[in-house]
C-alpha positions, 0 to 999 in steps of 0.5 A: 309783606310779613309785616302785613302778613303778622298783621292778619294773621292777627286778626284772624286771632282776634275773630277766633276770640270774638266769634267765640266769646259771643257764642258763648253769650248767645247759648250757643256754645257751652264755655263746658264743648271742647271747642271753646278752650280750643277757639280762645287758644287757637287765637291768642296764638295768633294774636300772639305770631301778630306780637312777635313783629310789633312787639307789646309787652302786655299784650304778650303777657294777657295772650300768654295768660290767655292761652295758659288759662285755653290749655288747662280749660281744655284738660280740666274739663268735665268729661263727658262718657 
């Protein structure tokens, strides 16, 4: 049951990342918009949670890097006042 739940959580995370990337490619969501790195951060955290039960070191490394880049993007994005 836990395995199935965490797999589903991971798939939701994949969905967040893919939708954000597709929206960016369609120019519906700018990479300058805070929602773009936020969606990537949230998606990566969900994927990372799913890797707890089915460990895959390369996947964990890429998700940690994706999280770090997303956090950087959230805190270093252009400010509009």
